[in-house]
C-alpha positions as a Markdown table, in Angstrom:
| # | Residue | x | y | z |
|---|---|---|---|---|
| 1 | Met | -20.2 | -17.5 | 21.0 |
| 2 | Leu | -16.6 | -15.6 | 21.0 |
| 3 | Asp | -17.0 | -12.3 | 21.8 |
| 4 | Ser | -15.6 | -10.4 | 18.3 |
| 5 | Leu | -14.7 | -7.4 | 19.7 |
| 6 | Gly | -13.0 | -8.8 | 22.5 |
| 7 | Ser | -10.9 | -11.1 | 20.2 |
| 8 | Leu | -10.3 | -8.4 | 17.8 |
| 9 | Arg | -9.3 | -5.9 | 20.7 |
| 10 | Ser | -7.0 | -8.5 | 22.3 |
| 11 | Leu | -4.9 | -8.6 | 18.6 |
| 12 | Thr | -4.6 | -5.0 | 18.4 |
| 13 | Ala | -4.6 | -3.8 | 21.9 |
| 14 | Gly | -1.7 | -2.2 | 23.2 |
| 15 | Pro | 0.9 | 0.0 | 21.3 |
| 16 | Trp | 2.8 | -3.0 | 19.9 |
| 17 | Ile | 0.3 | -2.4 | 17.1 |
| 18 | Tyr | 2.1 | 0.7 | 15.8 |
| 19 | Pro | 5.5 | -1.4 | 15.2 |
| 20 | Val | 3.5 | -4.3 | 13.9 |
| 21 | Val | 2.3 | -2.9 | 11.4 |
| 22 | Ala | 5.4 | 0.0 | 10.4 |
| 23 | Thr | 7.3 | -3.2 | 10.2 |
| 24 | Ser | 5.0 | -5.2 | 7.8 |
| 25 | Ile | 4.5 | -2.1 | 5.4 |
| 26 | Leu | 7.9 | -1.2 | 5.7 |
| 27 | Leu | 9.2 | -5.2 | 4.7 |
| 28 | Asp | 6.2 | -6.1 | 2.0 |
| 29 | Val | 7.7 | -4.2 | -0.4 |
| 30 | Phe | 10.3 | -6.8 | -0.6 |
| 31 | Leu | 8.1 | -9.2 | 0.7 |
| 32 | Pro | 4.7 | -8.9 | -1.2 |
| 33 | Val | 3.0 | -11.9 | 0.9 |
| 34 | Leu | 3.2 | -9.8 | 4.4 |
| 35 | Pro | -0.6 | -9.1 | 5.1 |
| 36 | Ser | -0.3 | -5.3 | 5.8 |
| 37 | Gly | -3.4 | -4.6 | 4.4 |
| 38 | Phe | -5.2 | -7.0 | 6.7 |
| 39 | Leu | -3.4 | -5.4 | 9.9 |
| 40 | Val | -4.3 | -2.2 | 9.1 |
| 41 | Ile | -7.8 | -3.1 | 8.6 |
| 42 | Thr | -8.4 | -4.8 | 11.2 |
| 43 | Ala | -6.7 | -2.6 | 13.7 |
| 44 | Ala | -9.1 | 0.2 | 12.2 |
| 45 | Thr | -12.1 | -2.1 | 12.8 |
| 46 | Ala | -11.3 | -2.9 | 16.3 |
| 47 | Ala | -10.8 | 0.8 | 17.2 |
| 48 | Thr | -14.3 | 2.3 | 15.3 |
| 49 | Ala | -16.0 | -0.3 | 17.0 |
| 50 | Ala | -14.4 | 0.4 | 20.4 |
| 51 | Thr | -14.7 | 3.8 | 20.2 |
| 52 | Ala | -18.6 | 3.1 | 19.3 |
| 53 | Thr | -19.1 | 1.5 | 22.6 |
| 54 | Ala | -17.0 | 3.6 | 24.6 |
| 55 | Ala | -14.4 | 0.5 | 25.7 |
| 56 | Ser | -11.1 | 0.0 | 26.5 |
| 57 | Pro | -8.8 | 3.0 | 25.1 |
| 58 | Asp | -6.0 | 0.2 | 24.9 |
| 59 | Val | -7.4 | -0.1 | 21.0 |
| 60 | Pro | -5.2 | 1.8 | 18.2 |
| 61 | Ser | -5.7 | 5.6 | 17.0 |
| 62 | Leu | -7.4 | 5.7 | 14.3 |
| 63 | Leu | -5.9 | 9.0 | 13.4 |
| 64 | Ala | -1.8 | 7.5 | 14.6 |
| 65 | Leu | -2.7 | 4.4 | 12.7 |
| 66 | Leu | -3.2 | 6.1 | 9.4 |
| 67 | Leu | -0.2 | 8.0 | 9.9 |
| 68 | Cys | 1.8 | 5.2 | 11.0 |
| 69 | Ala | 0.4 | 3.3 | 7.6 |
| 70 | Ala | 1.6 | 6.2 | 5.7 |
| 71 | Thr | 4.7 | 7.2 | 6.7 |
| 72 | Ala | 5.7 | 2.9 | 6.9 |
| 73 | Ser | 4.7 | 3.0 | 3.2 |
| 74 | Val | 7.0 | 6.2 | 1.8 |
| 75 | Leu | 9.8 | 4.9 | 4.1 |
| 76 | Gly | 9.8 | 1.0 | 2.4 |
| 77 | Asp | 9.3 | 2.7 | -0.8 |
| 78 | Phe | 12.2 | 5.3 | -0.2 |
| 79 | Leu | 14.4 | 2.2 | 1.0 |
| 80 | Ala | 13.5 | -0.1 | -2.1 |
| 81 | Tyr | 14.6 | 3.1 | -4.3 |
| 82 | Arg | 18.0 | 3.8 | -2.8 |
| 83 | Leu | 19.0 | 0.1 | -2.6 |
| 84 | Ala | 17.9 | -0.5 | -6.5 |
| 85 | Arg | 19.6 | 3.0 | -7.1 |
| 86 | Arg | 22.7 | 1.4 | -6.1 |
| 87 | Gly | 22.0 | -1.6 | -7.5 |
| 88 | Gly | 24.4 | -1.8 | -10.2 |
| 89 | Ala | 25.0 | -3.4 | -13.4 |
| 90 | Arg | 24.1 | -7.1 | -11.4 |
| 91 | Leu | 19.9 | -5.5 | -10.7 |
| 92 | Asp | 20.3 | -4.1 | -14.5 |
| 93 | Arg | 20.5 | -7.4 | -15.8 |
| 94 | Ala | 18.0 | -9.0 | -13.5 |
| 95 | Ile | 15.5 | -6.0 | -14.8 |
| 96 | Ala | 16.1 | -6.6 | -18.1 |
| 97 | Arg | 15.7 | -10.3 | -17.8 |
| 98 | Ser | 12.2 | -9.5 | -16.3 |
| 99 | Arg | 9.3 | -8.4 | -18.8 |
| 100 | Arg | 7.4 | -7.4 | -16.0 |
| 101 | Leu | 9.9 | -5.0 | -14.3 |
| 102 | Ser | 11.3 | -3.8 | -18.0 |
| 103 | Leu | 7.8 | -2.8 | -18.8 |
| 104 | Ala | 7.1 | -1.4 | -15.4 |
| 105 | Gln | 10.1 | 0.6 | -15.4 |
| 106 | Glu | 9.3 | 1.7 | -19.2 |
| 107 | Arg | 5.9 | 3.0 | -18.1 |
| 108 | Leu | 7.3 | 4.9 | -15.2 |
| 109 | Gly | 9.8 | 6.6 | -16.7 |
| 110 | Thr | 7.5 | 8.0 | -19.4 |
| 111 | Ala | 4.7 | 8.7 | -16.9 |
| 112 | Leu | 7.1 | 11.1 | -14.9 |
| 113 | Ala | 9.1 | 12.5 | -18.0 |
| 114 | Arg | 5.5 | 13.9 | -18.5 |
| 115 | Gly | 5.5 | 15.4 | -14.7 |
| 116 | Gly | 2.7 | 12.6 | -14.1 |
| 117 | Gly | 2.9 | 9.9 | -11.4 |
| 118 | Leu | -0.4 | 8.3 | -11.2 |
| 119 | Leu | 0.7 | 5.1 | -11.9 |
| 120 | Val | 2.8 | 5.2 | -8.6 |
| 121 | Val | -0.3 | 5.7 | -7.1 |
| 122 | Leu | -2.1 | 2.9 | -9.0 |
| 123 | Ala | 0.6 | 0.5 | -8.3 |
| 124 | Arg | 0.5 | 0.8 | -4.8 |
| 125 | Phe | -2.6 | -0.8 | -4.6 |
| 126 | Ala | -2.1 | -3.3 | -7.5 |
| 127 | Pro | -0.4 | -7.0 | -6.0 |
| 128 | Ala | 3.4 | -6.5 | -5.9 |
| 129 | Gly | 3.2 | -3.3 | -7.9 |
| 130 | Arg | 4.4 | -1.3 | -5.5 |
| 131 | Ser | 8.0 | -3.5 | -5.4 |
| 132 | Val | 7.8 | -3.2 | -9.3 |
| 133 | Val | 7.6 | 0.6 | -9.5 |
| 134 | Ser | 9.6 | 1.5 | -6.3 |
| 135 | Leu | 13.0 | -0.8 | -7.5 |
| 136 | Gly | 12.0 | -0.2 | -11.5 |
| 137 | Ala | 12.2 | 3.6 | -10.5 |
| 138 | Gly | 15.6 | 3.2 | -8.5 |
| 139 | Ala | 17.4 | 1.4 | -11.3 |
| 140 | Ala | 16.1 | 3.8 | -13.9 |
| 141 | Lys | 18.0 | 6.4 | -12.1 |
| 142 | Arg | 14.9 | 8.4 | -11.6 |
| 143 | Arg | 15.6 | 11.3 | -9.7 |
| 144 | Ser | 14.1 | 11.6 | -5.8 |
| 145 | Lys | 11.7 | 14.7 | -6.7 |
| 146 | Glu | 10.4 | 13.1 | -9.9 |
| 147 | Phe | 9.5 | 9.6 | -7.2 |
| 148 | Leu | 9.3 | 10.7 | -4.0 |
| 149 | Pro | 6.7 | 12.8 | -4.0 |
| 150 | Trp | 4.1 | 10.7 | -6.3 |
| 151 | Ser | 4.9 | 7.7 | -3.5 |
| 152 | Ala | 4.3 | 9.9 | -0.8 |
| 153 | Leu | 0.9 | 10.2 | -2.1 |
| 154 | Ala | 0.5 | 7.2 | -3.0 |
| 155 | Gly | 1.3 | 5.9 | 0.8 |
| 156 | Val | -1.9 | 8.4 | 2.1 |
| 157 | Thr | -3.8 | 7.4 | -0.6 |
| 158 | Trp | -3.5 | 3.9 | 0.4 |
| 159 | Ala | -3.5 | 4.4 | 4.2 |
| 160 | Ser | -6.8 | 6.4 | 4.2 |
| 161 | Tyr | -8.2 | 3.8 | 2.4 |
| 162 | Ser | -7.3 | 0.9 | 4.4 |
| 163 | Val | -8.1 | 2.8 | 7.9 |
| 164 | Gly | -11.4 | 4.0 | 6.0 |
| 165 | Leu | -12.4 | 0.8 | 5.1 |
| 166 | Gly | -12.1 | -0.3 | 8.2 |
| 167 | Trp | -13.7 | 2.3 | 9.8 |
| 168 | Leu | -16.4 | 1.5 | 7.9 |
| 169 | Gly | -16.9 | -1.6 | 8.2 |
| 170 | Gly | -16.8 | -1.1 | 12.2 |
| 171 | Gln | -19.7 | 1.5 | 11.4 |
| 172 | Trp | -21.5 | -0.9 | 9.2 |
| 173 | Leu | -21.3 | -4.7 | 11.0 |
| 174 | Gly | -19.3 | -4.0 | 13.9 |
| 175 | Ala | -16.1 | -5.6 | 15.2 |
| 176 | Thr | -16.3 | -8.9 | 13.9 |
| 177 | Trp | -14.2 | -11.3 | 11.6 |
| 178 | Phe | -16.9 | -11.0 | 8.9 |
| 179 | Ser | -16.3 | -6.9 | 8.8 |
| 180 | Ala | -12.6 | -7.1 | 8.8 |
| 181 | Gly | -12.7 | -10.0 | 5.8 |
| 182 | Val | -15.7 | -8.1 | 4.1 |
| 183 | Ser | -13.0 | -5.0 | 4.0 |
| 184 | Thr | -10.2 | -6.8 | 3.0 |
| 185 | Leu | -11.9 | -8.2 | 0.1 |
| 186 | Ala | -12.9 | -4.3 | -1.0 |
| 187 | Leu | -9.0 | -4.0 | -0.8 |
| 188 | Phe | -8.5 | -6.9 | -3.3 |
| 189 | Leu | -10.8 | -5.8 | -5.3 |
| 190 | Ala | -9.3 | -1.9 | -5.7 |
| 191 | Gly | -6.0 | -4.0 | -6.2 |
| 192 | Gly | -7.5 | -5.9 | -9.3 |
| 193 | Leu | -8.6 | -2.6 | -10.3 |
| 194 | Ala | -5.3 | -1.0 | -10.1 |
| 195 | Ala | -3.4 | -4.1 | -11.7 |
| 196 | Tyr | -5.5 | -3.8 | -14.8 |
| 197 | Leu | -5.5 | 0.0 | -15.4 |
| 198 | Ile | -1.8 | -0.4 | -15.3 |
| 199 | Arg | -1.4 | -3.5 | -17.6 |
| 200 | Arg | -3.8 | -2.3 | -20.3 |
| 201 | Pro | -1.8 | -0.7 | -23.2 |
| 202 | Ala | -1.6 | 2.7 | -24.0 |
| 203 | Val | -4.2 | 4.1 | -26.5 |
| 204 | Ala | -1.7 | 5.3 | -29.3 |
| 205 | Pro | -2.4 | 8.8 | -30.7 |
| 206 | Ala | -4.4 | 9.2 | -34.2 |
| 207 | Pro | -2.3 | 10.2 | -37.3 |
| 208 | Ala | -2.4 | 13.5 | -38.2 |
| 209 | Ser | -5.0 | 13.6 | -41.1 |
């Protein structure tokens, strides 16, 4: 049988894992199919188990991995936001043709106008939700001070959750592919719950008697 710890370590060992993780997270706002969450979880799983067994220091640091993931997430959101903000009439027409983008833009505008950005945080977990919200905020010409603080909170929350899943998996199940798979499944389940909460229609206020 292959040494699971060794195989995971060979995949994540060395400083190159940080730019790979950062690039994947930075770009998956445009290409949501990139496995950025799986990369973060796998690296965190290997780092946790290696630390517990006093293994080689070549494995990534959990703190550095968290900072790398959160920073790349915020930078990716900001890049999508700025591109959409400068997109002009062509992007506006593209959003108008998409019911999903139009609805997200409307909900985001309402949420930010009321001083709440929970939608931005939830969307970071939902499949393609990060893309929809970041592009929608830019296309709607929302002010950066309305969007970016919530984007930062979303990035830190998502990175902490992903690294935390890898840490828990490494602690409980060891550095195995099964552990990384279980942790990734937990990330997908959180994404499904976030998507449900986002799509759930708002409750209309009761009419005044």
